[in-house]
C-alpha positions as CSV (number, residue, x, y, z in Angstrom):
1,M,15.9,-6.9,15.3
2,A,16.5,-4.6,12.3
3,C,18.7,-5.6,8.9
4,S,20.3,-2.1,9.3
5,N,21.1,0.3,11.7
6,E,21.4,3.4,9.8
7,Q,20.4,6.6,11.0
8,K,18.1,8.6,9.3
9,A,18.5,13.1,9.3
10,L,15.4,14.0,7.7
11,T,12.0,12.6,7.8
12,I,9.3,13.6,5.2
13,H,6.0,12.3,6.2
14,T,3.4,11.1,3.2
15,I,-0.3,11.2,3.8
16,G,-2.9,10.6,1.0
17,D,-4.9,8.0,-0.7
18,S,-3.8,4.3,-2.5
19,T,-2.4,6.0,-5.3
20,M,0.5,7.0,-2.8
21,A,0.4,4.2,-0.2
22,D,2.7,1.1,0.4
23,Y,1.3,-2.3,-0.9
24,E,2.3,-5.6,0.7
25,E,4.1,-7.2,-2.1
26,N,3.4,-10.8,-1.6
27,T,-0.4,-9.8,-2.2
28,T,-1.0,-7.4,-4.6
29,D,0.9,-5.8,-7.8
30,V,-0.1,-2.2,-6.8
31,R,2.3,0.0,-5.6
32,G,1.7,3.8,-4.6
33,W,4.5,6.0,-5.4
34,G,5.3,7.2,-1.8
35,E,6.2,3.5,-1.4
36,M,8.7,4.1,-4.2
37,L,9.7,7.3,-3.0
38,A,11.9,6.2,-0.4
39,H,14.4,4.2,-2.6
40,I,14.8,7.5,-5.0
41,V,15.3,10.3,-2.3
42,P,19.3,10.8,-1.4
43,E,20.5,8.7,1.4
44,G,20.1,9.9,4.9
45,V,16.4,11.0,4.4
46,V,13.4,8.9,5.4
47,V,10.3,8.7,3.8
48,D,7.6,7.9,6.5
49,N,4.7,7.1,4.2
50,Q,1.0,6.8,5.6
51,A,-1.3,7.3,3.2
52,I,-4.3,4.8,3.2
53,P,-6.1,3.6,0.6
54,G,-9.4,4.7,0.2
55,R,-9.4,7.9,2.1
56,S,-9.9,11.6,1.0
57,S,-8.9,14.7,2.6
58,R,-11.9,14.8,4.6
59,S,-12.0,10.9,5.8
60,F,-8.2,10.7,6.6
61,Y,-8.7,13.4,8.7
62,S,-11.9,12.3,10.6
63,E,-11.2,9.0,11.2
64,G,-8.0,10.0,13.5
65,S,-5.1,9.1,11.0
66,W,-3.9,12.4,11.0
67,A,-3.9,12.8,14.6
68,K,-1.6,9.8,14.3
69,V,0.7,11.2,11.8
70,L,0.7,14.6,13.6
71,S,2.1,13.2,16.5
72,S,5.3,11.7,15.1
73,V,5.8,15.5,13.1
74,K,9.3,16.8,14.4
75,P,10.5,20.6,13.9
76,G,12.5,20.3,10.8
77,D,10.2,17.4,9.0
78,Y,8.0,18.0,6.3
79,V,5.0,16.6,5.2
80,L,3.7,15.7,1.5
81,I,-0.1,16.3,1.3
82,Q,-2.1,14.6,-1.6
83,F,-5.8,14.4,-2.2
84,A,-8.5,14.5,-4.5
85,H,-9.0,10.9,-5.7
86,N,-11.5,9.8,-3.2
87,N,-12.7,13.3,-2.7
88,E,-14.4,13.2,-6.0
89,K,-16.4,10.0,-5.4
90,E,-19.7,12.4,-5.2
91,N,-18.8,14.3,-8.6
92,G,-17.8,17.6,-6.8
93,L,-20.7,17.0,-3.7
94,D,-19.8,16.2,0.2
95,G,-20.8,12.4,0.3
96,A,-22.5,10.8,3.1
97,D,-19.8,8.2,3.4
98,G,-17.0,10.8,4.4
99,R,-14.9,10.8,1.6
100,G,-16.8,12.9,-1.3
101,T,-16.4,16.7,-0.8
102,A,-17.1,19.8,-2.6
103,P,-13.7,20.9,-4.0
104,W,-13.8,24.6,-3.1
105,T,-15.1,24.1,0.3
106,T,-14.6,21.2,2.0
107,Y,-11.3,19.9,0.4
108,T,-9.9,23.3,0.4
109,T,-11.2,23.5,4.2
110,Y,-9.1,20.2,5.1
111,L,-5.9,21.0,2.9
112,T,-5.7,24.3,4.8
113,K,-6.3,22.1,8.2
114,Y,-2.9,19.7,7.4
115,V,-0.9,23.1,6.6
116,E,-1.7,25.1,9.4
117,E,-1.4,22.2,11.9
118,T,1.7,20.8,10.0
119,R,3.4,24.2,10.8
120,A,1.8,24.4,14.2
121,A,4.0,21.1,15.0
122,G,7.2,22.9,13.9
123,G,7.2,21.0,10.1
124,T,6.5,22.3,6.6
125,P,3.7,21.3,4.4
126,I,4.2,20.9,0.6
127,L,0.9,20.1,-0.8
128,V,1.0,17.7,-4.1
129,Q,-1.4,17.7,-7.0
130,P,-2.8,14.1,-7.4
131,V,-1.1,11.5,-9.9
132,V,-3.5,11.5,-13.0
133,R,-6.1,8.6,-14.0
134,R,-5.5,6.7,-17.3
135,Y,-8.5,8.3,-19.0
136,F,-7.7,8.8,-22.3
137,D,-9.6,10.8,-25.6
138,G,-7.5,10.1,-28.5
139,N,-3.7,10.4,-27.4
140,Y,-4.3,13.0,-24.3
141,I,-5.7,12.4,-21.0
142,T,-8.8,14.1,-20.5
143,A,-9.9,16.7,-17.5
144,R,-11.9,14.3,-15.7
145,G,-8.3,12.3,-15.7
146,R,-7.1,15.4,-14.7
147,H,-9.1,15.6,-11.5
148,N,-11.1,18.4,-13.5
149,L,-15.1,17.3,-12.8
150,S,-16.7,20.4,-14.8
151,P,-18.0,20.4,-18.2
152,S,-15.1,22.0,-19.8
153,D,-11.5,22.8,-19.3
154,A,-12.2,26.2,-19.0
155,D,-14.5,25.8,-16.0
156,T,-12.6,25.7,-12.8
157,T,-15.9,24.7,-10.6
158,L,-15.0,21.2,-9.8
159,D,-11.7,21.6,-10.4
160,Y,-9.6,20.3,-7.8
161,T,-6.4,20.7,-9.2
162,A,-7.5,24.7,-9.0
163,A,-8.7,24.3,-5.7
164,M,-5.5,22.9,-4.5
165,R,-3.1,25.6,-6.2
166,W,-5.7,28.3,-4.5
167,V,-5.1,26.5,-1.0
168,A,-0.9,26.6,-1.7
169,S,-1.5,30.8,-2.7
170,Q,-3.7,31.5,0.2
171,T,-1.2,30.1,2.5
172,N,2.0,30.3,0.7
173,T,2.7,26.4,0.7
174,P,5.1,24.9,-1.9
175,L,3.1,23.0,-4.4
176,I,4.2,20.2,-6.6
177,D,2.9,19.6,-9.6
178,L,2.4,16.2,-9.6
179,C,-0.9,16.0,-11.9
180,T,0.9,17.8,-15.4
181,Q,4.2,15.9,-14.9
182,T,2.7,12.0,-14.4
183,R,0.2,13.3,-17.8
184,K,3.3,13.6,-19.6
185,I,4.5,10.5,-18.8
186,V,1.3,8.4,-19.2
187,E,1.0,10.6,-22.8
188,A,4.1,9.5,-23.4
189,Y,3.7,5.9,-23.1
190,G,0.2,6.8,-25.1
191,P,-3.1,5.1,-24.6
192,I,-2.1,1.3,-25.0
193,D,1.1,1.1,-23.7
194,S,0.4,2.8,-20.3
195,K,-2.0,0.2,-19.5
196,S,1.3,-2.4,-19.6
197,Q,4.1,0.5,-18.6
198,V,2.0,2.0,-15.7
199,F,-1.1,1.1,-14.1
200,V,-2.3,-2.7,-13.1
201,A,-4.7,-4.6,-15.0
202,A,-7.3,-4.0,-12.6
203,D,-8.1,-0.6,-13.1
204,N,-7.0,2.9,-14.7
205,T,-6.1,4.3,-11.6
206,H,-3.9,2.4,-9.3
207,T,-0.1,2.1,-10.7
208,S,2.1,-0.9,-11.0
209,A,6.1,-0.9,-9.7
210,G,6.8,0.4,-13.0
211,G,4.2,3.7,-13.2
212,A,5.0,3.8,-9.3
213,T,8.9,4.3,-9.8
214,L,8.3,6.6,-12.7
215,F,5.7,8.9,-10.9
216,A,8.3,8.7,-7.3
217,V,10.9,10.1,-9.8
218,A,8.7,13.0,-11.4
219,A,8.0,14.0,-7.2
220,A,11.5,13.5,-6.3
221,Q,13.2,15.5,-9.4
222,I,10.6,18.5,-8.1
223,L,11.5,18.0,-4.5
224,D,15.4,18.0,-5.1
225,T,14.9,21.9,-6.7
226,M,13.5,22.9,-3.6
227,N,16.8,22.9,-1.8
228,I,15.3,20.4,1.0
229,W,18.0,18.1,1.5
230,H,21.5,17.3,0.9
231,G,23.1,14.8,-1.5
232,K,21.9,13.3,-4.7
233,L,18.5,11.3,-6.0
234,R,19.4,7.8,-6.0
235,L,19.0,7.7,-10.0
236,S,21.5,5.0,-10.9
237,G,21.8,1.2,-10.5
238,I,19.0,-1.4,-9.4
239,L,16.3,0.0,-7.3
240,T,15.2,-2.6,-4.8
241,N,11.7,-2.9,-3.2
242,P,11.6,-3.3,-0.4
243,A,15.2,-2.6,0.1
244,V,15.7,-4.2,3.5
245,Y,13.6,-7.0,4.8
246,D,13.3,-8.6,8.5
247,Y,12.0,-11.9,8.1
248,G,11.5,-12.4,11.7
249,Q,11.5,-15.4,13.9
250,V,11.1,-18.4,11.6
251,F,10.9,-22.0,12.9
252,V,13.9,-23.9,11.8
253,G,12.9,-26.1,8.8
254,D,10.0,-23.8,8.1
255,T,10.1,-21.2,4.8
256,A,9.3,-18.1,5.1
257,W,8.8,-16.1,1.3
258,Q,9.2,-12.1,0.3
259,C,8.3,-10.5,-2.9
260,F,10.7,-8.1,-4.2
261,D,10.5,-5.3,-6.9
262,I,13.2,-4.2,-9.2
263,A,13.8,-1.3,-11.6
264,C,16.5,-0.4,-14.1
265,L,17.2,3.3,-13.2
266,D,19.6,3.3,-15.6
267,G,17.3,2.8,-18.3
268,L,15.1,6.0,-18.0
269,Q,15.4,8.8,-20.4
270,G,14.2,12.3,-20.8
271,S,14.8,15.4,-19.5
272,D,11.6,16.8,-18.4
273,F,10.4,13.8,-17.4
274,K,11.5,10.1,-17.1
275,V,10.3,6.8,-19.0
276,F,11.9,3.5,-19.2
277,A,13.5,3.2,-22.3
278,K,15.9,0.2,-22.2
279,N,15.7,-3.4,-21.0
280,Y,18.5,-5.4,-19.2
281,D,19.2,-9.2,-17.9
282,V,19.3,-8.9,-14.6
283,C,21.3,-11.7,-12.5
284,V,19.7,-12.4,-8.6
285,S,21.8,-14.3,-6.4
286,A,20.7,-15.6,-2.9
287,P,23.1,-15.6,0.3
288,R,23.5,-19.0,2.2
289,G,20.0,-19.7,4.1
290,Y,18.1,-18.4,0.9
291,L,16.5,-19.4,-1.9
292,L,15.0,-17.5,-5.1
293,S,12.5,-18.0,-7.7
294,H,10.3,-16.1,-10.6
295,R,7.0,-16.8,-8.7
296,L,5.8,-19.0,-5.7
297,G,5.1,-22.6,-6.7
298,E,8.1,-23.1,-8.8
299,T,11.7,-24.9,-7.7
300,P,13.7,-22.2,-6.0
301,K,17.4,-21.8,-6.9
302,D,20.6,-20.1,-5.4
303,T,20.7,-18.1,-8.7
304,L,18.0,-16.0,-11.0
305,I,18.7,-14.3,-14.3
306,L,15.5,-11.7,-15.1
307,S,15.8,-11.7,-18.6
308,G,14.7,-8.3,-20.7
309,T,13.9,-6.1,-17.6
310,R,13.0,-2.5,-16.9
311,V,10.9,-3.5,-13.9
312,A,10.0,-7.1,-12.2
313,S,9.6,-8.6,-9.4
314,F,10.7,-11.9,-7.7
315,F,10.7,-14.3,-4.8
316,A,13.5,-15.0,-1.8
317,C,12.8,-17.6,0.8
318,Y,14.3,-18.0,3.8
319,V,14.9,-21.7,5.3
320,P,16.9,-21.1,8.4
321,S,18.5,-24.2,9.6
322,D,19.7,-22.9,13.6
323,T,18.6,-20.4,15.6
324,L,21.7,-17.8,14.9
325,L,20.7,-14.0,14.2
326,Q,21.6,-13.9,9.9
327,K,22.7,-10.8,8.1
328,Y,23.3,-11.4,4.5
329,I,23.2,-9.3,1.3
330,I,20.9,-10.2,-2.1
331,E,22.9,-9.2,-4.7
332,L,22.1,-8.0,-8.2
333,S,23.8,-6.7,-11.1
334,S,23.1,-5.8,-14.7
335,G,24.4,-3.7,-17.4
336,C,22.3,-0.8,-16.1
337,G,24.3,-1.6,-12.5
338,R,24.1,-3.2,-9.4
339,G,21.6,-3.2,-6.4
340,S,21.4,-4.6,-3.8
341,I,18.9,-6.1,-0.7
342,A,19.2,-6.3,3.1
343,V,18.0,-9.2,4.5
344,C,17.7,-10.9,8.0
345,G,15.9,-13.4,9.8
346,K,16.3,-15.7,13.4
347,G,15.6,-19.3,13.5
348,R,13.5,-20.3,16.6
349,Q,13.3,-24.0,17.7
350,V,10.4,-25.9,18.5
351,L,10.6,-26.6,22.5
352,N,6.7,-27.4,22.9
353,S,4.2,-26.6,20.7
354,E,0.4,-27.2,19.9
355,P,-1.8,-26.4,17.2
356,I,-4.5,-23.6,17.5
357,S,-6.8,-22.8,14.9
358,V,-9.6,-20.6,15.2
359,V,-13.0,-21.3,12.6
360,W,-15.9,-19.9,11.3
361,S,-18.4,-21.5,9.3
362,D,-20.0,-18.2,8.7
363,L,-18.9,-14.7,10.8
364,S,-22.8,-14.6,12.0
365,R,-22.0,-17.3,14.3
366,R,-19.9,-17.5,17.4
367,A,-16.2,-19.5,16.4
368,T,-14.9,-23.2,17.1
369,T,-11.5,-22.2,18.8
370,Q,-8.6,-24.5,20.2
371,G,-6.0,-22.3,22.0
372,V,-7.0,-18.9,21.6
373,D,-10.1,-16.9,22.3
374,A,-11.7,-14.9,19.5
375,K,-14.9,-13.1,18.3
376,V,-16.2,-10.7,15.9
377,S,-15.6,-7.5,17.6
378,I,-16.7,-4.8,15.3
379,I,-19.1,-4.4,12.4
380,K,-19.3,-1.0,10.8
381,G,-21.3,0.4,8.1
382,L,-23.0,-3.4,7.6
383,A,-25.5,-4.8,8.7
384,K,-26.1,-8.8,9.3
385,V,-28.6,-10.5,7.2
386,D,-29.1,-14.0,8.1
387,S,-25.9,-15.5,7.5
388,T,-24.2,-12.6,5.3
389,F,-23.6,-8.9,5.6
390,A,-25.5,-5.7,3.6
391,I,-24.5,-2.3,3.2
392,V,-25.8,-0.4,6.0
393,D,-27.9,2.4,3.6
394,G,-29.0,-0.2,1.7
395,R,-27.0,0.2,-1.4
396,W,-23.4,-0.2,-2.7
397,P,-21.7,2.8,-4.3
398,A,-19.3,1.8,-7.0
399,D,-15.7,1.7,-5.6
400,I,-12.2,1.1,-6.7
401,D,-10.8,0.7,-3.2
402,E,-11.8,0.3,0.7
403,D,-13.9,2.6,2.1
404,G,-12.5,3.1,5.8
405,S,-15.6,3.1,7.7
406,R,-16.6,-0.1,6.0
407,F,-15.7,-3.5,7.5
408,V,-15.3,-6.4,10.0
409,Q,-13.1,-7.1,12.8
410,L,-12.0,-9.8,14.4
411,K,-10.5,-9.9,17.2
412,L,-8.1,-13.1,18.6
413,T,-6.3,-12.9,22.0
414,A,-3.3,-15.5,22.9
415,Q,-3.6,-17.7,26.0
416,D,-0.8,-18.6,28.0
417,K,1.7,-18.9,25.2
418,D,3.1,-17.2,22.3
419,L,1.0,-17.7,18.6
420,N,2.7,-18.0,15.4
421,I,-0.8,-17.4,13.3
422,N,0.9,-18.8,9.8
423,R,-2.5,-19.4,7.8
424,V,-5.4,-17.6,7.1
425,E,-8.5,-18.6,4.7
426,L,-11.8,-17.6,3.8
427,T,-14.7,-17.8,1.4
428,S,-15.8,-14.7,0.1
429,S,-18.6,-13.7,-2.0
430,A,-18.1,-13.5,-6.2
431,N,-19.5,-10.2,-6.9
432,I,-17.3,-8.2,-3.7
433,C,-13.8,-7.5,-3.5
434,Y,-11.9,-7.0,0.0
435,R,-8.3,-6.3,1.4
436,L,-7.5,-7.9,5.0
437,S,-5.2,-6.4,6.7
438,Y,-4.0,-6.9,10.5
439,A,-3.2,-4.6,13.7
440,F,-2.0,-5.1,17.5
441,G,-3.6,-1.6,18.1
442,N,-7.0,-1.0,18.9
443,D,-6.9,2.3,16.8
444,F,-5.8,0.2,13.7
445,F,-3.1,2.6,12.7
446,M,0.2,0.8,11.9
447,R,-1.8,-2.2,10.1
448,S,-0.6,-5.0,7.6
449,T,-2.3,-6.4,4.7
450,I,-2.8,-9.9,4.7
451,G,-4.1,-10.2,1.5
452,E,-7.1,-9.2,-0.7
453,K,-9.3,-9.8,-3.8
454,Q,-9.3,-7.0,-6.1
455,H,-11.6,-8.4,-8.6
456,E,-15.1,-9.1,-8.8
457,T,-16.0,-12.7,-10.1
458,T,-18.6,-15.1,-11.1
459,T,-18.2,-17.5,-8.6
460,S,-17.4,-17.8,-4.7
461,V,-13.8,-17.6,-4.2
462,H,-12.0,-19.4,-1.3
463,D,-8.4,-17.6,-0.5
464,I,-6.1,-19.3,1.6
465,Y,-3.0,-16.8,3.1
466,N,0.4,-17.9,4.5
467,T,1.1,-15.6,6.9
468,S,3.8,-15.3,9.6
469,I,2.4,-12.9,12.5
470,R,3.2,-13.4,16.3
471,V,1.2,-12.9,18.7
472,P,2.9,-12.8,22.4
473,A,0.9,-14.4,25.4
474,K,-2.1,-12.6,26.9
475,Q,-1.7,-10.0,23.9
476,T,-4.2,-9.3,21.2
477,V,-4.3,-9.3,17.5
478,L,-6.7,-7.8,15.4
479,F,-8.1,-8.5,11.8
480,R,-10.6,-6.3,9.4
481,L,-11.6,-7.0,6.3
482,Y,-12.8,-3.9,4.5
483,P,-15.2,-4.7,1.7
484,W,-16.6,-2.8,-1.7
485,S,-18.2,-3.2,-5.0
486,R,-17.1,-2.1,-7.8
487,S,-20.7,-1.5,-9.5
488,E,-23.8,0.3,-7.6
489,S,-25.9,-2.4,-6.5
490,D,-28.8,-2.6,-3.8
491,S,-29.3,-6.3,-3.8
492,K,-25.7,-7.1,-3.1
493,T,-24.4,-8.9,0.5
494,L,-21.2,-9.7,1.7
495,S,-20.7,-13.4,2.3
496,L,-17.8,-14.6,4.6
497,K,-17.9,-18.3,5.1
498,D,-15.0,-21.2,6.1
499,V,-12.9,-18.5,7.9
500,V,-10.3,-20.3,9.3
501,I,-7.3,-18.9,11.0
502,S,-4.7,-21.4,12.7
503,G,-1.1,-21.7,13.3
504,V,0.6,-23.1,16.8
505,A,1.1,-21.9,20.3
506,V,4.6,-22.0,21.7
507,E,6.9,-21.7,24.6
């Protein structure tokens, strides 16, 4: 089932790290610029964003993600290639964890692989300089914020942007200087306002919906000069993310929630680069069967006013009353123009159901199961220590995002009935961050995020995530928890207790 039948003529594949990746809007305020690019390119262009958080040019290739992307590249497609943030993990050296790479050897080697293999598949590669980090010295972004780890600006020994320019020159590959353009945007806001307008509160690398939109506009403006598409960029009215959303099958009487971002594009100003300069009041109107709220937990309503908005988020809930396929439009209007979100969903009657649950008091023990087969199927990069997990090499590195080679995987298999998993909960260590995702393929490539804990806390946290994961009878779903630490330590362990996956088995 889909909300739109629009045919796409041109595909742009994007590969990179967390600053480019898609995120689940319900679970985090982080957005990647590749996620927002899809809403800015001309009509008839699809952005296939396959960037993955925590990956470098080296690890994205070696873990097999590039092979999956490459298999879908067709003659006439484009591939945008942005890496550097995680390549810098070992301060310019090849790291043991598979991510850190020396800029003028391993880094350039993998960039060249992406370029050559894209061309061999009939696609056109475009190298993209990495977006800046919010590292200020006075009113200007530092060299390290611009991905030059050398002692001085004049020294390019550890300059990843210089290394990428060299690859572009050697391979005759188009280059988007997104580092320079995003530097201009961040410096225009300055060291104070750039935090609230561009970046999330948790760190100085990941962007909010506003920052991701501005960075995507900068990339789209450069792409527009390359004559790779027909039509005009969508830089007016209200950007909506996602612009199309399928709630799938929801049991009659249940409620399914989804978070949506909006950005008032008519409020963008500037010639060489764009920044938000105006606020607008935005009116959001819900169609039949849907209700709106500013945030979860408040009473939903038919109409919502988002006051003084440049960029904002709201929630829309779908409450099916019958089993008919419903396709509707959520309308948005303001002084900056109009916007819309195509939504659809289908109610499902419960004919014969029974509760299912999987419970681990901790993951070092067998699960207690009801109506489903479950086990801990893979532990990678971690070792069991009593009822906790320690990092294999004995010392947690300081990270701001997941490491794809470190995770705990749970495997659930439906028995004779379809499963509808509607709740996942767990208690995690106070000093460990994590991202929890699920997928249906053993390669875990087409994954979806359930939730994440981005901050280390002083006490253990019990997190509850409401989900809607349908597992057909006899099929298997995989859950992975990727942990990381924001500070180096040889004493931290990952504790996962009271892990509960629950829902219903239905005919």
